[in-house]
C-alpha positions as CSV (number, residue, x, y, z in Angstrom):
1,X,17.2,58.7,80.8
2,X,15.6,59.5,83.9
3,X,13.6,62.7,84.9
4,X,14.7,64.7,87.5
5,X,13.0,66.8,89.9
6,X,15.6,69.6,90.7
7,X,13.7,71.2,93.4
8,X,12.8,68.0,95.1
9,X,16.4,66.7,94.8
10,X,17.7,69.9,96.1
11,X,14.8,69.9,99.5
12,X,16.4,66.2,100.0
13,X,20.0,67.3,100.9
14,X,21.4,67.0,103.9
15,X,22.9,70.7,104.2
16,X,22.6,73.5,102.5
17,X,25.3,75.2,100.1
18,X,26.3,71.7,99.0
19,X,25.9,70.3,96.1
20,X,25.1,67.2,94.1
21,X,26.4,66.7,90.6
22,X,23.4,65.5,88.5
23,X,25.4,64.8,85.3
24,X,28.1,66.2,82.9
25,X,27.3,67.6,79.3
26,X,30.4,67.4,77.4
27,X,33.5,69.3,79.7
28,X,30.1,70.9,82.0
29,X,29.5,69.4,85.0
30,X,25.6,70.4,86.3
31,X,25.1,70.0,90.1
32,X,21.9,71.7,92.2
33,X,22.2,72.8,95.5
34,X,19.6,74.7,98.2
35,X,20.8,78.3,99.2
36,X,20.0,79.0,102.9
37,X,19.8,82.6,104.6
38,X,23.8,82.3,105.3
39,X,26.5,83.9,103.5
40,X,29.4,82.1,101.7
41,X,33.0,83.2,101.5
42,X,34.1,84.8,98.6
43,X,35.6,83.0,96.0
44,X,36.9,82.8,92.4
45,X,37.5,79.9,89.8
46,X,39.4,79.6,86.8
47,X,36.8,79.4,84.2
48,X,33.1,81.0,84.3
49,X,30.2,79.9,86.2
50,X,26.8,79.9,85.7
51,X,24.3,80.5,88.4
52,X,20.5,79.3,87.4
53,X,18.3,80.6,90.4
54,X,15.1,77.9,90.0
55,X,13.3,79.7,93.0
56,X,14.1,81.6,95.3
57,X,16.8,84.2,95.1
58,X,20.3,84.5,95.3
59,X,22.2,87.4,96.7
60,X,25.2,87.9,95.3
61,X,28.7,90.5,95.8
62,X,30.5,90.8,92.5
63,X,33.3,93.3,92.6
64,X,31.9,95.2,95.5
65,X,28.5,95.5,93.8
66,X,25.2,93.9,95.1
67,X,23.8,91.2,92.3
68,X,19.9,90.0,92.9
69,X,19.6,86.6,90.7
70,X,15.3,85.7,90.7
71,X,13.7,83.0,90.1
72,X,14.1,81.9,86.9
73,X,17.3,84.0,85.9
74,X,20.6,83.4,85.2
75,X,23.8,85.0,85.9
76,X,27.3,84.3,84.7
77,X,30.3,84.7,86.6
78,X,33.2,85.3,84.3
79,X,36.4,83.2,85.2
80,X,38.6,84.7,87.6
81,X,36.3,86.7,89.1
82,X,35.6,86.9,93.1
83,X,31.9,86.9,94.6
84,X,31.1,85.6,97.2
85,X,27.1,84.8,98.4
86,X,25.6,87.6,101.2
87,X,22.9,86.7,103.4
88,X,19.2,86.8,102.6
89,X,19.9,83.9,99.7
90,X,17.2,81.0,99.9
91,X,15.6,78.7,97.4
92,X,16.6,75.8,94.8
93,X,20.1,77.2,92.6
94,X,21.8,74.7,89.3
95,X,25.3,75.2,88.9
96,X,27.1,74.9,85.7
97,X,31.1,74.3,85.3
98,X,33.7,72.9,83.7
99,X,35.0,70.3,85.5
100,X,38.8,71.4,86.6
101,X,41.5,69.5,84.8
102,X,39.3,69.5,81.8
103,X,41.1,71.3,78.4
104,X,38.0,74.2,78.7
105,X,38.8,75.0,82.3
106,X,42.8,75.6,81.5
């Protein structure tokens, strides 16, 4: 087993909003990424997605509402729910999602 410094790993990524897979726990994939102030287009997934902000903040648009997720906070996006990153997000984000094609994601 290896200890992973999530903030250092995110800071070392060459591009914001491009995640790095850290590992898997059962059918769940654990990722880390560095957020930037730029928005990200709306998307939805077939399975729920957990978004954990380690530092900074995540600004989301979900169902016409703005949701701010702060450092140390977790937001779970329900399966099939369209969501977009709004301008102003910054910091380190951990994502827990089911791998496409896993039985739990169907």
